Structure formats: C-alpha cells, structure tokens
C-alpha positions in Angstrom: -0.2 15.0 2.8 2.2 12.1 2.0 2.3 9.1 4.3 3.1 5.4 3.8 0.9 2.4 3.3 1.8 1.3 6.8 0.1 4.4 8.2 -3.3 3.8 6.5 -6.3 3.0 8.6 -8.6 0.1 7.6 -10.7 1.1 4.7 -8.7 4.2 3.7 -7.5 4.7 0.2 -4.5 6.4 -1.2 -2.6 7.1 -4.5 0.9 5.7 -4.7 3.4 8.6 -5.1 6.8 6.9 -4.8 8.6 3.9 -3.4 12.0 2.6 -2.6 12.7 0.4 -5.6 15.3 -1.7 -3.7 12.8 -2.7 -1.0 9.8 -3.5 -3.2 9.5 -7.1 -4.5 9.3 -7.4 -8.3 6.0 -9.3 -7.9 4.4 -6.2 -6.4 5.6 -4.1 -9.3 4.2 -6.6 -11.8 0.8 -6.5 -10.0 0.6 -2.8 -10.5 2.1 -1.3 -7.4 3.3 1.7 -9.4 3.0 5.5 -8.9 -0.5 6.8 -9.8 -2.3 3.6 -8.9 -4.8 3.4 -6.0 -4.2 1.3 -2.9 -6.8 0.4 -0.2 -6.0 -1.2 3.2 -8.5 -4.0 3.7 -7.2 -5.7 6.9 -4.3 -5.9 9.3 -3.2 -9.2 10.9 -3.6 -9.4 14.7 0.0 -8.5 15.4 0.2 -5.8 12.8 2.0 -7.8 10.1 1.2 -8.5 7.3 -1.2 -6.0 5.8 -3.9 -7.0 3.4 -4.4 -4.5 0.6 -5.9 -4.0 -2.9 -3.8 -2.4 -5.6 -4.8 -2.3 -9.2 -7.8 -4.6 -8.5 -5.5 -7.3 -7.0 -5.6 -8.5 -3.4 -2.2 -8.7 -1.9 -0.7 -9.4 1.5 2.5 -7.4 2.1 4.9 -7.2 5.0 4.9 -4.1 7.2 8.6 -3.4 6.3 7.5 -3.2 2.6 4.5 -1.1 3.4 6.7 1.5 5.1 8.6 1.9 1.8 5.6 2.9 -0.3 4.7 6.6 -0.1 1.0 7.5 -0.8 -1.3 10.5 -0.7 -4.7 9.9 1.0 -7.7 10.1 -1.2 -10.5 12.0 0.5 -13.7 10.0 0.3 -16.9 12.1 0.7 
C-alpha cells in the first residue's frame, strides 16, 4: 500500500518508493532521501508542520508540502 510521508503515524516506518524531483530540496537527496531507503516519523510539530523524520540515519525536519511529495510503502513491524 503506497502512501506519502505526510500520512505516516508517529513511530511508523516506510520504504521510499518514489518522489516528485521538482518538489524535493537537493539537500534531502544528498542526505539519502532516495528510493529504497527507510524513513521513520519521529515527531510532528503542534500545528502539523514541520515533520521530524529519520532517513538514512539522519534526523531531518521537513515541511508538510515536501512530505506529501514522497511516496512510501509501510514497513510492517512485528
């Protein structure tokens, strides 16, 4: 089931499937926000923006608009 990073619940993990290259900052790509890498939602700011995530062992705060452009597949954690 493909969703976006913006739809993750706190603590959920997913694998990046695809993203809109025009909407993703170059810095995120350099930090490893690439298809096949794992992303985890750590925290959401009080008004829902920004989102605090880990990707490729880096902690990153991203805007909600950016998170909506990153398609992921949920990783089932036993």
